[in-house]
Backbone bond lengths (Angstrom), bond angles and torsions (degrees), N, CA, C in turn:
res aa  C-N    CA-C-N  psi(-1)  N-CA   C-N-CA  omega(-1)  CA-C   N-CA-C  phi
1 M - - - 1.436 - - 1.589 112.03 -
2 E 1.344 112.47 -41.14 1.448 117.94 175.60 1.511 113.03 -62.52
3 E 1.346 116.52 -35.08 1.457 122.09 -178.85 1.529 106.73 -67.46
4 L 1.324 120.09 -38.29 1.429 120.64 -178.46 1.521 112.89 -69.68
5 V 1.377 113.63 -36.06 1.459 120.16 177.40 1.555 109.71 -66.82
6 A 1.289 118.39 -38.93 1.476 124.06 176.68 1.486 110.65 -65.21
7 K 1.310 118.43 -42.71 1.428 122.38 -179.03 1.571 109.99 -65.29
8 T 1.309 115.07 -40.96 1.510 120.87 178.50 1.473 109.48 -63.44
9 E 1.341 118.45 -45.27 1.443 122.05 -179.88 1.574 109.18 -63.58
10 L 1.300 116.78 -40.10 1.481 119.95 -177.77 1.577 106.22 -69.85
11 E 1.305 120.52 -40.45 1.448 119.23 174.22 1.531 114.27 -61.32
12 R 1.369 118.80 -39.48 1.455 121.88 173.70 1.479 112.00 -63.24
13 E 1.335 119.28 -42.62 1.438 124.73 175.12 1.516 111.06 -58.37
14 A 1.344 116.14 -45.34 1.487 118.12 -179.90 1.518 111.51 -66.07
15 A 1.376 119.12 -34.65 1.526 121.05 178.24 1.503 105.20 -70.20
16 R 1.359 121.74 -39.51 1.398 121.10 -179.30 1.509 113.26 -62.77
17 L 1.356 114.16 -40.65 1.466 120.09 178.54 1.547 109.32 -66.89
18 E 1.249 118.48 -37.50 1.500 118.45 177.17 1.553 111.88 -65.54
19 R 1.345 114.40 -39.99 1.486 115.24 178.15 1.505 110.41 -64.39
20 E 1.371 116.10 -43.18 1.473 121.02 -179.30 1.554 109.25 -61.98
21 L 1.324 115.35 -38.62 1.427 120.43 176.93 1.540 114.49 -60.79
22 Q 1.338 114.70 -43.34 1.453 123.27 176.73 1.570 108.73 -60.80
23 D 1.303 115.51 -46.18 1.498 115.75 -179.93 1.464 111.99 -66.51
24 L 1.336 117.12 -34.76 1.490 119.79 -179.68 1.522 108.62 -70.90
25 E 1.309 118.36 -32.95 1.508 120.31 178.60 1.517 107.95 -66.25
26 A 1.309 121.26 -38.01 1.409 126.10 -178.28 1.596 106.24 -67.77
27 L 1.302 114.22 -46.52 1.475 117.46 179.33 1.555 110.04 -61.73
28 L 1.299 116.56 -43.68 1.470 119.29 177.98 1.531 111.86 -58.01
29 A 1.285 118.18 -43.22 1.453 123.05 179.78 1.511 110.23 -62.01
30 E 1.335 119.33 -39.99 1.447 122.47 176.71 1.523 111.07 -64.97
31 E 1.336 115.83 -42.24 1.521 119.14 179.71 1.462 112.30 -65.28
32 R 1.362 114.52 -41.60 1.502 118.88 177.25 1.548 111.42 -60.37
33 E 1.301 117.45 -40.44 1.479 122.99 176.28 1.510 108.20 -62.00
34 R 1.327 115.39 -48.02 1.462 118.89 -174.68 1.588 109.66 -65.53
35 L 1.378 117.33 -37.18 1.418 119.65 -177.46 1.536 109.68 -68.42
36 S 1.367 113.91 -40.32 1.431 117.78 -176.90 1.474 110.77 -64.52
37 A 1.343 120.95 -26.23 1.443 126.91 -179.66 1.520 111.29 -75.78
38 L 1.339 117.13 -22.37 1.482 122.26 -178.18 1.506 107.01 -82.29
39 S 1.299 115.93 145.18 1.511 118.42 171.94 1.490 104.22 -132.98
40 P 1.325 118.31 100.01 1.509 119.50 178.41 1.434 110.51 -75.74
41 L 1.309 111.74 137.04 1.472 122.93 172.89 1.533 108.62 -127.08
42 P 1.335 114.92 128.28 1.502 116.18 173.76 1.507 113.98 -76.27
43 V 1.344 117.82 64.56 1.370 122.25 -178.57 1.516 108.99 -90.60
44 Y 1.300 114.99 132.97 1.497 124.25 178.65 1.526 111.91 -117.42
45 W 1.245 120.14 135.44 1.441 121.26 179.55 1.546 104.09 -102.06
46 R 1.313 114.14 110.71 1.489 122.43 -176.96 1.490 112.69 -109.74
47 R 1.354 113.95 148.04 1.455 120.19 169.16 1.514 105.47 -100.84
48 V 1.298 119.01 132.32 1.498 121.67 -173.32 1.523 110.98 -127.06
49 R 1.290 112.95 152.75 1.509 116.70 177.47 1.522 107.22 -90.85
50 C 1.336 115.99 147.87 1.478 120.62 -175.84 1.517 111.80 -87.06
51 G 1.320 116.39 -12.32 1.479 116.78 177.18 1.501 111.51 96.61
52 K 1.308 120.71 -12.04 1.422 125.72 179.91 1.605 110.49 -101.01
53 E 1.292 112.69 162.71 1.484 113.66 175.52 1.585 103.70 -76.27
54 C 1.270 113.25 97.71 1.464 120.09 -170.61 1.556 109.17 -126.95
55 R 1.308 118.11 132.00 1.433 121.07 179.61 1.484 111.77 -75.69
56 G 1.373 119.30 -17.02 1.508 120.64 -173.17 1.540 109.22 -98.08
57 C 1.351 119.50 4.86 1.511 120.48 178.13 1.521 110.19 -71.62
58 P 1.251 119.26 151.09 1.508 125.28 -12.00 1.503 110.35 -72.48
59 H 1.401 112.82 156.82 1.515 117.34 175.88 1.479 109.48 -102.91
60 G 1.284 114.49 167.19 1.480 120.93 176.50 1.500 107.70 119.62
61 P 1.336 115.86 -158.31 1.459 126.80 12.94 1.528 111.76 -82.51
62 Y 1.377 110.64 146.93 1.456 120.73 177.23 1.524 109.82 -115.56
63 P 1.367 115.39 149.91 1.449 118.97 179.85 1.514 113.04 -82.89
64 Y 1.368 114.31 131.85 1.452 122.46 179.35 1.499 109.84 -131.68
65 L 1.318 115.62 148.20 1.493 121.37 169.13 1.546 106.26 -99.98
66 K 1.288 118.45 145.56 1.448 122.78 170.38 1.545 107.80 -99.68
67 V 1.324 117.15 106.42 1.469 121.36 -176.39 1.505 110.35 -118.86
68 K 1.293 116.38 153.75 1.457 123.36 178.44 1.536 109.67 -97.73
69 R 1.305 116.43 119.60 1.461 123.81 175.95 1.462 110.49 -128.93
70 D 1.291 116.01 130.98 1.522 121.68 178.25 1.553 109.24 53.91
71 G 1.294 117.05 39.59 1.442 120.09 179.54 1.494 118.19 73.80
72 K 1.318 117.06 2.33 1.525 122.45 176.71 1.462 112.39 -119.44
73 W 1.256 117.30 147.57 1.449 124.42 178.63 1.576 108.84 -81.68
74 R 1.336 116.39 127.76 1.430 124.51 -176.83 1.492 108.39 -127.86
75 W 1.409 115.86 152.42 1.429 122.76 172.47 1.540 109.64 -90.22
76 Q 1.299 117.05 130.97 1.463 121.06 177.43 1.498 109.18 -117.04
77 Y 1.342 114.46 116.01 1.507 118.33 -178.24 1.501 111.15 -72.56
78 L 1.305 116.21 132.85 1.552 121.68 -176.55 1.487 111.85 -92.29
79 G 1.275 119.46 -14.94 1.482 119.87 -179.89 1.521 114.73 113.60
80 K 1.276 118.64 149.16 1.397 122.54 -172.37 1.565 111.63 -67.71
81 G 1.294 116.81 -31.85 1.507 117.70 -176.52 1.528 109.88 -101.58
82 W 1.331 118.56 17.70 1.394 121.44 -179.62 1.605 114.32 -59.46
83 Q 1.341 115.71 134.22 1.476 121.03 179.45 1.494 108.97 -123.50
84 P 1.273 118.20 139.04 1.468 119.41 176.17 1.526 114.66 -59.52
85 P 1.326 118.02 137.39 1.451 119.22 179.11 1.572 111.27 -66.50
86 E 1.323 113.08 164.46 1.487 115.57 -179.25 1.567 107.53 -67.19
87 G 1.245 119.07 135.56 1.456 122.79 -179.15 1.451 113.68 90.44
88 F 1.331 120.27 4.96 1.365 125.99 179.48 1.519 111.35 -61.99
89 T 1.289 113.70 138.09 1.484 119.60 172.87 1.467 110.87 -138.32
90 R 1.265 117.54 156.16 1.468 122.60 179.58 1.581 105.67 -75.80
91 P 1.397 116.56 143.38 1.406 117.99 -177.82 1.519 115.52 -54.11
92 R 1.330 116.27 -35.65 1.448 120.19 -177.22 1.553 107.22 -64.33
93 A 1.263 121.31 -41.41 1.479 125.14 -177.05 1.554 106.22 -64.82
94 F 1.378 115.84 -41.04 1.409 118.58 178.42 1.467 114.60 -66.58
95 R 1.321 116.16 -40.99 1.483 118.90 175.30 1.518 115.39 -62.16
96 E 1.386 114.87 -36.37 1.435 119.32 176.81 1.507 113.60 -70.45
97 A 1.303 116.28 -35.95 1.555 120.46 175.13 1.570 105.36 -67.58
98 L 1.295 118.63 -43.85 1.465 119.55 179.03 1.526 113.54 -61.99
99 A 1.307 116.44 -41.53 1.441 120.45 174.35 1.521 114.59 -57.62
100 L 1.320 114.24 -43.05 1.474 121.62 178.83 1.604 108.35 -63.06
101 Y 1.298 115.61 -44.56 1.450 118.81 175.00 1.576 114.89 -59.22
102 H 1.292 112.74 -39.94 1.541 116.20 179.13 1.511 109.70 -68.13
103 A 1.340 116.88 -38.04 1.432 121.45 178.82 1.542 111.51 -63.04
104 L 1.370 112.37 -38.25 1.460 113.40 175.27 1.497 115.39 -69.86
105 L 1.334 116.34 -30.29 1.420 120.64 175.19 1.494 111.30 -65.71
106 K 1.342 117.84 -41.53 1.391 122.33 -179.32 1.545 111.22 -66.68
107 R 1.362 117.05 -36.70 1.414 119.20 176.20 1.535 109.72 -68.09
108 K 1.279 118.10 -34.24 1.512 119.91 177.56 1.513 108.60 -64.84
109 E 1.338 123.12 -41.94 1.433 124.60 177.94 1.518 112.00 -61.06
110 E 1.351 116.01 -41.55 1.429 121.77 179.16 1.552 110.61 -63.84
111 L 1.366 115.95 -43.40 1.405 118.53 178.15 1.518 114.30 -63.94
112 L 1.398 116.56 -40.43 1.392 120.41 175.01 1.513 115.06 -59.83
113 E 1.332 114.97 -42.63 1.482 120.85 174.45 1.530 112.76 -57.46
114 R 1.356 117.75 -47.58 1.409 123.91 -178.17 1.456 109.08 -62.16
115 L 1.400 116.53 -45.43 1.413 120.43 -174.44 1.504 107.48 -67.69
116 E 1.303 121.40 -41.83 1.488 122.05 176.93 1.468 114.20 -58.82
117 R 1.371 115.85 -41.59 1.499 118.08 175.84 1.545 111.60 -63.02
118 A 1.306 116.90 -41.44 1.440 120.29 -178.62 1.595 108.92 -63.99
119 K 1.316 115.74 -40.32 1.457 119.14 179.21 1.551 113.53 -68.38
120 E 1.318 114.62 -35.60 1.454 117.38 173.89 1.510 113.29 -62.53
121 V 1.346 115.15 -42.25 1.469 116.09 178.21 1.525 112.26 -68.35
122 L 1.272 118.51 -36.75 1.481 122.37 176.74 1.511 111.25 -67.09
123 R 1.294 120.77 -30.99 1.421 124.13 177.34 1.508 110.54 -70.92
124 G 1.353 116.62 -29.84 1.420 120.51 175.30 1.478 116.86 -72.41
125 W 1.293 117.67 -18.72 1.456 122.20 175.20 1.455 115.72 -75.19
């Protein structure tokens, strides 16, 4: 009798894991869509000196990209009238969203492992 109760509980746990996995899949799809809509740009707003004896220095802030050229990091001026493109996000916000997505993927892997172990035990019954 105890064996039958344990098997029933294990079947319920496997069903719960499968439902949780389905919910997680839906959440992962939403996060993938949200991430694809974001376009991170490493734009920095810098105040710069004009090189003259000027009382207004530093000037700005002006938009710059930090790019790697010839193995060295350089500042690339984007222009005085530069406007962020549609869907622009700050790199930090993008990294945070990506970290959340990776945490969800890790949770999915853990659920799959637990579900596989439960199914193996059930097959042995």
